[in-house]
C-alpha positions in Angstrom: 13.5 11.9 10.4 13.1 13.7 13.7 11.2 11.6 16.3 9.8 14.7 18.0 6.6 16.0 16.6 5.4 19.5 16.8 1.6 19.2 17.5 0.7 22.8 16.6 -1.2 23.6 13.4 0.6 23.2 10.1 3.9 22.2 11.7 2.5 18.8 12.6 4.7 16.0 11.1 2.7 13.0 9.8 4.7 9.8 9.5 1.6 7.9 8.5 2.6 6.8 5.0 6.0 5.6 5.9 4.5 3.6 8.8 1.8 2.3 6.6 4.2 1.0 4.0 6.5 -0.5 6.6 3.5 -2.4 8.0 2.6 -3.4 4.5 6.2 -4.7 3.9 6.2 -6.7 7.2 2.9 -8.3 6.3 4.3 -9.2 2.8 6.9 -11.2 4.7 4.6 -12.7 7.3 2.0 -13.8 4.7 4.2 -16.9 4.1 1.5 -18.6 6.2 -0.8 -18.6 3.2 1.6 -20.7 1.1 1.0 -23.6 3.4 -0.7 -25.7 0.7 2.4 -25.3 -1.4 4.8 -26.1 1.5 2.6 -29.1 2.6 2.7 -30.4 -1.0 6.5 -30.5 -0.8 6.7 -32.6 2.4 8.4 -35.8 1.3 6.3 -39.0 1.1 9.0 -40.8 3.1 7.9 -38.8 6.2 4.6 -40.8 6.1 2.2 -37.8 6.7 -1.4 -38.1 5.6 -3.7 -35.1 4.8 -4.9 -34.8 8.4 -1.2 -34.7 9.6 -0.4 -32.0 7.1 -3.2 -29.8 8.5 -1.7 -29.8 12.0 1.2 -27.3 11.7 -1.0 -24.9 9.7 -3.9 -25.2 12.1 -1.7 -24.8 15.2 0.1 -21.8 13.6 -3.3 -20.1 13.0 -4.4 -20.8 16.6 -1.1 -19.6 18.1 -1.1 -16.5 15.8 -4.5 -15.4 17.1 -3.8 -16.1 20.8 -0.5 -14.2 20.6 -2.3 -11.2 19.2 -3.8 -10.4 22.6 -0.5 -9.9 24.6 1.2 -8.6 21.4 -1.5 -6.0 20.9 -1.2 -4.8 24.5 2.6 -4.7 24.2 2.4 -2.4 21.1 -0.1 -0.2 22.9 2.0 0.1 26.0 5.6 -0.2 24.8 6.4 0.1 21.1 5.2 -1.4 17.8 8.9 -1.3 16.7 9.8 -3.7 19.5 6.9 -6.0 19.0 7.6 -6.3 15.3 11.2 -7.1 15.9 10.2 -9.9 18.3 7.9 -11.2 15.6 10.6 -11.2 13.0 13.0 -13.1 15.3 10.4 -15.8 16.1 9.3 -16.4 12.5 12.9 -16.7 11.4 13.8 -19.1 14.2 10.6 -21.1 13.5 11.5 -21.7 9.9 15.2 -22.4 10.7 14.2 -25.0 13.4 11.7 -26.6 11.1 14.5 -27.1 8.5 16.2 -29.5 10.9 13.3 -31.8 11.7 11.3 -34.4 9.9 8.9 -35.3 12.7 5.3 -34.0 12.8 5.7 -33.0 16.5 8.9 -31.1 15.7 7.2 -29.3 12.8 4.2 -28.4 14.9 6.5 -26.8 17.5 8.7 -25.0 14.9 6.1 -23.9 12.3 3.0 -24.0 14.4 4.2 -22.5 17.7 7.4 -20.5 17.0 6.5 -19.2 13.5 2.8 -18.8 14.5 3.8 -16.7 17.5 6.1 -14.6 15.4 3.4 -13.9 12.8 1.1 -12.8 15.7 3.7 -10.4 17.1 4.5 -8.9 13.7 0.9 -8.7 12.5 -0.2 -7.0 15.8 2.3 -4.3 15.4 1.5 -3.3 11.8 -2.1 -2.0 11.7 -2.6 -0.1 15.0 0.2 2.5 14.5 -0.8 3.0 10.9 -4.5 3.8 11.4 -3.6 6.1 14.3 -1.9 8.6 11.9 -5.0 9.1 9.8 -8.5 10.5 10.4 -11.6 8.2 10.8 -12.7 8.8 7.2 -9.7 6.8 6.1 -9.7 4.0 8.6 -10.9 1.3 6.2 -8.6 2.3 3.4 -5.4 2.3 5.6 -6.3 -0.9 7.4 -7.0 -2.6 4.1 -3.8 -1.3 2.6 -1.6 -2.5 5.5 -3.2 -6.0 5.8 -3.2 -6.4 2.0 0.5 -7.3 2.2 -0.4 -10.5 4.2 -2.8 -11.6 1.5 -0.6 -10.6 -1.4 2.4 -12.5 -0.1 1.6 -15.7 -1.8 2.0 -14.0 -5.2 5.8 -14.2 -4.7 6.0 -16.7 -1.8 4.3 -19.6 -3.5 6.4 -19.7 -6.7 9.5 -18.8 -4.6 9.0 -21.6 -2.2 8.4 -24.0 -5.1 11.6 -22.9 -6.8 13.6 -23.2 -3.7 12.3 -26.7 -3.1 13.3 -27.8 -6.6 16.7 -26.1 -6.5 17.8 -26.8 -2.9 15.4 -29.3 -1.4 12.5 -29.0 1.0 14.4 -28.4 4.2 16.9 -26.0 2.7 14.0 -24.0 1.4 12.8 -23.5 5.0 16.3 -22.5 6.1 16.7 -19.9 3.4 13.3 -18.4 4.2 14.0 -18.3 7.9 17.2 -16.3 7.4 15.4 -14.0 5.0 12.8 -13.2 7.6 15.5 -12.2 10.2 17.1 -9.9 7.7 14.0 -8.2 6.3 12.0 -7.6 9.4 14.6 -7.2 12.2 17.7 -6.1 10.3 19.8 -9.1 11.5 22.2 -8.9 8.7 25.6 -9.7 7.2 28.3 -7.0 7.3 27.6 -6.0 3.7 24.2 -4.6 4.8 25.2 -2.3 7.6 22.7 0.4 6.7 19.6 -1.8 6.8 17.8 -1.8 10.2 14.8 -3.8 9.2 11.2 -2.8 8.5 10.4 -3.0 12.2 12.6 0.1 12.9 10.2 2.3 10.8 7.1 1.6 12.9 6.0 4.2 15.4 2.7 5.4 16.8 1.9 9.1 17.0 2.5 10.9 20.3 -0.4 11.4 22.7 -2.5 14.4 21.6 -1.6 14.1 17.9 -4.4 15.1 15.5 -4.1 14.4 11.8 -4.1 17.6 9.7 -7.5 18.5 8.2 -7.6 19.6 4.6 -11.4 19.6 4.5 -14.3 19.1 6.8 -17.0 16.7 5.9 -20.2 15.6 7.6 -20.1 11.8 8.1 -22.0 9.4 10.3 -19.6 7.6 12.6 -19.9 5.4 15.6 -19.1 7.8 18.4 -17.3 6.4 21.5 -16.8 9.0 24.3 -14.8 6.7 26.6 -12.7 4.3 24.5 -13.7 1.0 26.0 -11.0 -1.0 27.8 -10.7 -4.8 27.1 -12.8 -5.9 30.1 -15.5 -3.4 29.3 -15.5 -4.6 25.7 -15.8 -8.2 26.7 -19.0 -7.4 28.6 -20.8 -6.1 25.6 -23.0 -8.3 23.4 -21.5 -6.5 20.4 -18.1 -8.1 21.0 -19.5 -11.6 20.9 -21.5 -10.9 17.8 -18.5 -9.5 16.1 -16.4 -12.4 17.3 -18.8 -15.0 15.9 -19.1 -13.3 12.5 -15.3 -13.0 12.3 -14.8 -16.7 13.1 -17.3 -17.7 10.4 -15.9 -15.4 7.7 -12.2 -16.0 8.4 -12.6 -19.7 9.2 -14.2 -20.4 5.8 -11.5 -18.6 3.9 -8.7 -20.2 5.9 -10.2 -23.6 5.3 -10.0 -23.1 1.6 -6.5 -21.6 1.7 -5.2 -24.6 3.6 -6.1 -27.0 0.8 -6.3 -24.7 -2.2 -3.6 -26.4 -4.1 -5.0 -29.9 -3.5 -8.5 -28.8 -4.6 -7.3 -27.6 -7.9 -4.7 -30.3 -8.5 -7.4 -33.0 -7.9 -9.4 -31.7 -10.9 -6.8 -30.5 -13.4 -3.8 -32.7 -12.4 -1.3 -30.0 -13.1 1.3 -28.7 -10.6 1.7 -25.5 -12.5 -2.1 -24.7 -12.6 -2.4 -25.6 -8.9 0.3 -23.1 -8.1 -1.4 -20.6 -10.3 -4.6 -21.0 -8.3 -2.6 -20.3 -5.1 -1.2 -17.1 -6.7 -4.7 -16.2 -7.9 -6.1 -16.7 -4.4 -3.3 -14.4 -3.1 -4.1 -11.7 -5.6 -7.8 -11.9 -4.6 -6.8 -12.0 -0.9 -4.8 -8.8 -1.0 -7.0 -6.9 -3.4 -10.1 -7.8 -1.4 -8.7 -6.2 1.7 -8.1 -2.9 -0.1 -11.4 -2.9 -1.9 -13.4 -3.8 1.2 -11.7 -1.2 3.3 -12.4 1.5 0.8 -16.0 0.4 0.2 -16.7 0.3 3.9 -15.5 4.0 4.2 -18.1 4.9 1.5 -21.0 2.4 2.0 -20.6 1.6 5.7 -19.1 -1.4 7.5 -22.3 -3.4 7.8 -23.5 -3.4 4.2 -20.0 -4.1 3.0 -19.6 -7.0 5.4 -23.0 -8.5 4.5 -22.1 -8.4 0.7 -18.8 -10.2 1.2 -20.2 -12.9 3.5 -23.0 -13.8 1.1 -20.7 -13.9 -1.9 -18.3 -16.2 0.0 -21.1 -18.6 0.9 -22.2 -18.8 -2.8 -18.6 -19.3 -4.0 -17.9 -22.1 -1.5 -21.1 -23.9 -2.5 -19.9 -23.7 -6.1 -17.0 -25.9 -5.2 -19.4 -28.7 -4.3 -20.4 -28.7 -8.0 -16.8 -28.8 -9.3 -16.8 -32.4 -10.4 -15.3 -34.2 -13.4 -17.0 -33.1 -16.6 -18.3 -29.9 -15.1 -17.3 -26.5 -16.5 -16.6 -25.6 -12.8 -13.9 -28.2 -12.7 -11.8 -26.6 -15.4 -8.6 -24.7 -14.6 -10.0 -21.2 -15.5 -13.1 -21.7 -13.5 -11.3 -23.1 -10.4 -8.6 -20.3 -10.5 -11.3 -17.7 -10.8 -13.3 -19.2 -7.9 -10.3 -19.5 -5.6 -9.3 -15.9 -6.4 -12.8 -14.6 -5.5 -12.8 -16.7 -2.4 -9.5 -15.1 -1.5 -11.0 -11.6 -2.1 -14.0 -12.4 0.1 -11.8 -13.9 2.8 -9.5 -10.9 2.7 -12.3 -8.5 3.3 -12.6 -9.7 6.8 -9.0 -8.6 7.6 -9.9 -5.0 6.6 -13.4 -4.8 7.9 -13.1 -6.2 11.4 -10.2 -4.0 12.5 -12.2 -1.0 11.3 -15.4 -2.2 13.1 -13.3 -2.8 16.3 -12.0 0.8 16.1 -15.4 2.2 15.3 -17.2 0.4 18.1 -14.6 0.4 20.9 -12.3 3.3 20.3 -8.7 3.9 19.4 -7.0 4.2 22.8 -6.9 0.4 23.4 -7.2 -0.6 19.8 -4.2 -3.0 19.8 -5.4 -5.0 22.8 -9.1 -4.9 21.8 -8.4 -6.1 18.2 -6.1 -8.8 19.6 -9.1 -10.2 21.5 -11.4 -9.9 18.5 -8.7 -11.5 16.4 -8.9 -14.7 18.4 -12.0 -15.5 16.3 -9.7 -15.6 13.2 -7.5 -18.3 14.7 -10.2 -20.4 16.3 -12.4 -20.3 13.2 -9.5 -21.2 11.0 -8.3 -24.0 13.3 -11.7 -25.6 13.6 -12.6 -25.5 9.9 -9.1 -26.4 8.6 -9.1 -29.4 10.9 -12.6 -30.3 9.8 -11.6 -30.2 6.1 -8.5 -32.4 6.7 -10.4 -34.9 8.9 -13.4 -35.3 6.5 -11.1 -35.7 3.5 -9.3 -38.6 5.2 -12.7 -40.2 5.9 -14.6 -39.5 2.6 -11.9 -38.4 0.1 -14.0 -35.3 -0.4 -14.2 -31.8 1.1 -18.0 -31.4 0.5 -19.1 -31.7 4.1 -16.7 -29.0 5.1 -18.0 -26.8 2.2 -21.6 -27.2 3.4 -20.6 -26.4 7.0 -18.7 -23.3 6.0 -21.4 -22.0 3.8 -24.0 -22.5 6.5 -21.9 -20.6 9.0 -21.4 -17.7 6.5 -25.1 -17.4 5.9 -25.7 -17.3 9.7 -23.1 -14.5 10.1 -24.6 -12.5 7.2 -28.0 -12.6 8.9 -26.4 -11.5 12.2 -24.9 -8.4 10.6 -28.3 -6.8 10.5 -28.8 -7.2 14.3 -25.4 -5.6 15.1 -25.7 -2.1 16.8 -23.0 0.0 18.2 -22.5 -0.2 22.0 -23.2 3.5 22.5 -24.8 5.7 19.8 -24.4 7.2 16.4 -23.5 10.8 16.2 -23.1 13.0 13.2 -20.0 15.2 13.6 -17.4 16.9 11.5 -14.5 14.6 10.7 -11.3 15.7 9.2 -10.7 14.4 5.7 -7.3 14.4 4.2 
């Protein structure tokens, strides 16, 4: 397809859907991060890792992922999302390959936590910004939700695949096979038999400057109007950024904490490997579906109301886990799978809502960099609460303290939603709807 776009009238070429589905595909690969509870469960006992040790590679990966989003977001704004995605694919692939050759905790932290975590950050940063730039504001939530849904849905295939590979080929060979697959799928590094595959990263592109999505219909909508497109430094000076950051850290951190130990939570009650894997898959379905539903709801109901509803629901669901004790109906497999799936959906909503809020409040021009800064909340929140869960389990053989902490933070974030105001002003204007 011709790279040059005619920007006049009906001759405009919109690559939005091809870019969106390429971003979705990249996230489907990168979402291997959410299978950590399955991967951790396969670590041989002979390695001598306890639950706190097993939380380290995942926690570091989350932290590195979010920190890399800042330079990666700037690179995709200034250079090319295609280049940034390719870098991500290479780093994730190398991270898994290196991890396949080590048995030490430090080596695994470097390979999975640092290399793969950085690669996930580069890939994730390059997927959403070019996609939403092809569509009008009325579809921001839906497109953002669709692209990031891939990251959440990944565990549907990745959890059973990782488990099967471990059984058939062993733990370390599983990591090696997945690492090679990432190189092929994302970057196009390939054997001679696949000469015509250039990788999903090759499809990503942002619209040229001055591009305006075709309007089929005009509709009056209330939007947050930003005349200047705030730069990163300007954004950091606003109280709105710090409020958004705190709410994101609470919402994402609570979900990531559960994801990191989901398999262990279920297996402790039902003592079934198959049902524990089913819970991880159910969580993935909820995670992916929640992103799409939240994005679409926020386009219709508004970002604040949608965010409030999901934060409150998440607090209630995590509190229910404190009641899931032996003999309780909440400790049965159907109940636990349902709860984890709903926790996944509420967690996933954050990944659709906060990119949309960032775009609404601070503009589109520096969206990659700005969202990278906002996204640091995701990693820091996930790192802190995942480590809390692991440490408290070692001390008390229970996750209850972590559950109470996460629920309290979610309630605080939900209250804060109603004090959030745009940095400039609301304006009612005609927005193209396609």
